[in-house]
C-alpha atoms as a printed R data frame, in Angstrom:
    type eleno elety resid chain resno       x       y       z
1   ATOM     1    CA   MET     A     1  26.472 -47.042  15.875
2   ATOM     2    CA   PRO     A     2  27.593 -50.151  14.001
3   ATOM     3    CA   GLY     A     3  29.855 -49.557  11.033
4   ATOM     4    CA   GLY     A     4  30.367 -45.869  11.911
5   ATOM     5    CA   GLU     A     5  26.943 -44.807  10.537
6   ATOM     6    CA   LYS     A     6  25.755 -41.332  11.350
7   ATOM     7    CA   ARG     A     7  22.324 -40.664  12.752
8   ATOM     8    CA   LYS     A     8  20.159 -38.599  10.435
9   ATOM     9    CA   GLY     A     9  18.825 -35.265  11.691
10  ATOM    10    CA   THR     A    10  21.179 -34.971  14.658
11  ATOM    11    CA   SER     A    11  23.968 -32.584  15.491
12  ATOM    12    CA   PRO     A    12  27.583 -33.519  14.722
13  ATOM    13    CA   TYR     A    13  28.308 -33.748  18.437
14  ATOM    14    CA   VAL     A    14  25.581 -36.384  18.929
15  ATOM    15    CA   ASN     A    15  27.183 -38.407  16.138
16  ATOM    16    CA   GLU     A    16  30.604 -37.975  17.754
17  ATOM    17    CA   VAL     A    17  29.306 -39.207  21.146
18  ATOM    18    CA   ALA     A    18  27.539 -42.134  19.490
19  ATOM    19    CA   ALA     A    19  30.738 -43.078  17.638
20  ATOM    20    CA   SER     A    20  32.697 -42.833  20.895
21  ATOM    21    CA   MET     A    21  30.185 -45.108  22.596
22  ATOM    22    CA   ASP     A    22  30.450 -47.645  19.741
23  ATOM    23    CA   MET     A    23  34.239 -47.706  19.932
24  ATOM    24    CA   HIS     A    24  34.223 -48.379  23.675
25  ATOM    25    CA   GLY     A    25  31.608 -51.104  23.785
26  ATOM    26    CA   GLY     A    26  28.560 -48.915  24.347
27  ATOM    27    CA   THR     A    27  30.028 -46.784  27.112
28  ATOM    28    CA   PRO     A    28  31.074 -43.234  26.486
29  ATOM    29    CA   GLY     A    29  34.781 -42.528  26.051
30  ATOM    30    CA   GLU     A    30  34.645 -39.624  28.483
31  ATOM    31    CA   PRO     A    31  33.347 -39.724  32.022
32  ATOM    32    CA   ASP     A    32  31.429 -36.405  31.587
33  ATOM    33    CA   TRP     A    33  30.015 -36.906  28.099
34  ATOM    34    CA   GLN     A    34  26.522 -35.918  29.228
35  ATOM    35    CA   GLY     A    35  27.766 -32.591  30.575
36  ATOM    36    CA   ARG     A    36  29.620 -31.874  27.329
37  ATOM    37    CA   TYR     A    37  26.540 -32.842  25.339
38  ATOM    38    CA   ILE     A    38  24.319 -30.535  27.417
39  ATOM    39    CA   GLU     A    39  26.883 -27.741  27.064
40  ATOM    40    CA   HIS     A    40  26.930 -28.290  23.307
41  ATOM    41    CA   LEU     A    41  23.117 -28.243  23.216
42  ATOM    42    CA   SER     A    42  23.162 -25.033  25.231
43  ATOM    43    CA   GLN     A    43  25.531 -23.476  22.690
44  ATOM    44    CA   ASP     A    44  23.291 -24.659  19.839
45  ATOM    45    CA   VAL     A    45  20.218 -23.174  21.539
46  ATOM    46    CA   HIS     A    46  22.089 -19.919  22.099
47  ATOM    47    CA   ALA     A    47  23.153 -19.813  18.422
48  ATOM    48    CA   ILE     A    48  19.568 -20.523  17.324
49  ATOM    49    CA   ARG     A    49  18.253 -17.748  19.569
50  ATOM    50    CA   GLU     A    50  20.786 -15.292  18.154
51  ATOM    51    CA   SER     A    51  19.865 -16.344  14.639
52  ATOM    52    CA   LEU     A    52  16.162 -15.878  15.411
53  ATOM    53    CA   GLU     A    53  16.835 -12.453  16.925
54  ATOM    54    CA   ARG     A    54  18.760 -11.380  13.812
55  ATOM    55    CA   THR     A    55  15.972 -12.733  11.629
56  ATOM    56    CA   GLU     A    56  13.396 -10.886  13.719
57  ATOM    57    CA   GLN     A    57  15.386  -7.663  13.405
58  ATOM    58    CA   ARG     A    58  15.613  -8.089   9.625
59  ATOM    59    CA   ILE     A    59  11.875  -8.774   9.435
60  ATOM    60    CA   GLU     A    60  11.082  -5.737  11.601
61  ATOM    61    CA   ALA     A    61  13.330  -3.556   9.443
62  ATOM    62    CA   ARG     A    62  11.718  -4.813   6.233
63  ATOM    63    CA   VAL     A    63   8.186  -4.386   7.616
64  ATOM    64    CA   SER     A    64   9.089  -0.876   8.735
65  ATOM    65    CA   GLU     A    65  10.485  -0.144   5.277
66  ATOM    66    CA   ILE     A    66   7.337  -1.488   3.588
67  ATOM    67    CA   VAL     A    67   5.093   0.569   5.886
68  ATOM    68    CA   HIS     A    68   7.189   3.678   5.191
69  ATOM    69    CA   GLU     A    69   7.030   3.089   1.414
70  ATOM    70    CA   SER     A    70   3.271   2.505   1.600
71  ATOM    71    CA   MET     A    71   2.763   5.706   3.579
72  ATOM    72    CA   GLU     A    72   4.841   7.660   1.043
73  ATOM    73    CA   GLN     A    73   2.775   6.229  -1.815
74  ATOM    74    CA   ALA     A    74  -0.436   7.072   0.048
75  ATOM    75    CA   ARG     A    75   0.774  10.646   0.624
76  ATOM    76    CA   HIS     A    76   1.715  10.970  -3.044
77  ATOM    77    CA   LEU     A    77  -1.671   9.634  -4.170
78  ATOM    78    CA   ASP     A    78  -3.452  11.896  -1.693
79  ATOM    79    CA   ALA     A    79  -1.582  14.939  -3.008
80  ATOM    80    CA   ALA     A    80  -2.365  13.951  -6.610
81  ATOM    81    CA   ARG     A    81  -6.031  13.427  -5.744
82  ATOM    82    CA   HIS     A    82  -6.107  16.797  -3.985
83  ATOM    83    CA   GLU     A    83  -4.677  18.467  -7.100
84  ATOM    84    CA   ASP     A    84  -7.269  16.699  -9.266
85  ATOM    85    CA   VAL     A    85 -10.114  17.818  -7.001
86  ATOM    86    CA   ASN     A    86  -8.849  21.412  -7.058
87  ATOM    87    CA   SER     A    87  -8.595  21.282 -10.855
88  ATOM    88    CA   ILE     A    88 -12.170  19.979 -11.109
89  ATOM    89    CA   ARG     A    89 -13.388  22.701  -8.753
90  ATOM    90    CA   GLU     A    90 -11.714  25.372 -10.891
91  ATOM    91    CA   ASP     A    91 -13.289  23.886 -14.023
92  ATOM    92    CA   LEU     A    92 -16.711  23.896 -12.342
93  ATOM    93    CA   ARG     A    93 -16.276  27.532 -11.311
94  ATOM    94    CA   ALA     A    94 -15.356  28.433 -14.885
95  ATOM    95    CA   MET     A    95 -18.393  26.540 -16.212
96  ATOM    96    CA   ARG     A    96 -20.643  28.223 -13.658
97  ATOM    97    CA   SER     A    97 -19.308  31.597 -14.784
98  ATOM    98    CA   ASP     A    98 -19.915  30.641 -18.429
99  ATOM    99    CA   VAL     A    99 -23.457  29.464 -17.635
100 ATOM   100    CA   ASN     A   100 -24.171  32.718 -15.783
101 ATOM   101    CA   GLY     A   101 -22.888  34.678 -18.799
102 ATOM   102    CA   LEU     A   102 -25.015  32.584 -21.149
103 ATOM   103    CA   ASN     A   103 -28.058  33.099 -18.917
104 ATOM   104    CA   ARG     A   104 -27.586  36.878 -19.171
105 ATOM   105    CA   TRP     A   105 -27.347  36.652 -22.955
106 ATOM   106    CA   LEU     A   106 -30.378  34.342 -23.064
107 ATOM   107    CA   ILE     A   107 -32.418  36.770 -20.956
108 ATOM   108    CA   ALA     A   108 -31.298  39.646 -23.177
109 ATOM   109    CA   LEU     A   109 -32.235  37.597 -26.272
110 ATOM   110    CA   VAL     A   110 -35.675  36.796 -24.846
111 ATOM   111    CA   ILE     A   111 -36.279  40.466 -24.020
112 ATOM   112    CA   ILE     A   112 -35.122  41.578 -27.484
113 ATOM   113    CA   THR     A   113 -37.285  38.883 -29.093
114 ATOM   114    CA   LEU     A   114 -40.321  39.986 -27.067
115 ATOM   115    CA   LEU     A   115 -39.636  43.615 -28.008
116 ATOM   116    CA   GLY     A   116 -39.296  42.555 -31.636
117 ATOM   117    CA   ILE     A   117 -42.557  40.617 -31.494
118 ATOM   118    CA   GLY     A   118 -44.209  43.581 -29.786
119 ATOM   119    CA   ALA     A   119 -42.860  45.948 -32.449
120 ATOM   120    CA   LEU     A   120 -44.089  43.641 -35.237
121 ATOM   121    CA   THR     A   121 -47.481  43.349 -33.572
122 ATOM   122    CA   TYR     A   122 -47.700  47.112 -33.137
123 ATOM   123    CA   THR     A   123 -46.683  47.619 -36.773
124 ATOM   124    CA   ALA     A   124 -49.198  45.047 -37.929
125 ATOM   125    CA   ILE     A   125 -51.992  46.578 -35.870
126 ATOM   126    CA   SER     A   126 -51.140  50.122 -36.951
127 ATOM   127    CA   THR     A   127 -50.973  49.018 -40.571
128 ATOM   128    CA   MET     A   128 -54.314  47.228 -40.254
129 ATOM   129    CA   HIS     A   129 -55.849  50.228 -38.491
130 ATOM   130    CA   SER     A   130 -54.601  52.644 -41.133
131 ATOM   131    CA   LEU     A   131 -56.009  50.413 -43.858
132 ATOM   132    CA   LEU     A   132 -59.420  50.360 -42.339
């Protein structure tokens, strides 16, 4: 490249080869520059693959961690909900028992009231009959 400019977006080796070509009138300084360039590209590809594999492993680990945390939260919420449902069931049983007890007292009150009304009626009729 004229003036020793570097190409943007290329690897340092590409810039080195281009500089070598500029210094020697457009021909590479080494007879096997293409082989070295391909070898360098191969190393770059290998490094990128390794980097991607490490990134993939980190992503898999994080996803696994998130899934595990989510499952733990779901189990905790399920246990809490189960406790709440059991508590509500116990409260309903207690209310049902209270209602049954109140029903017995209500029936007893109705019977006593009917007996009282019957006694008052009998007293009123006997008093009216004795007055006549």
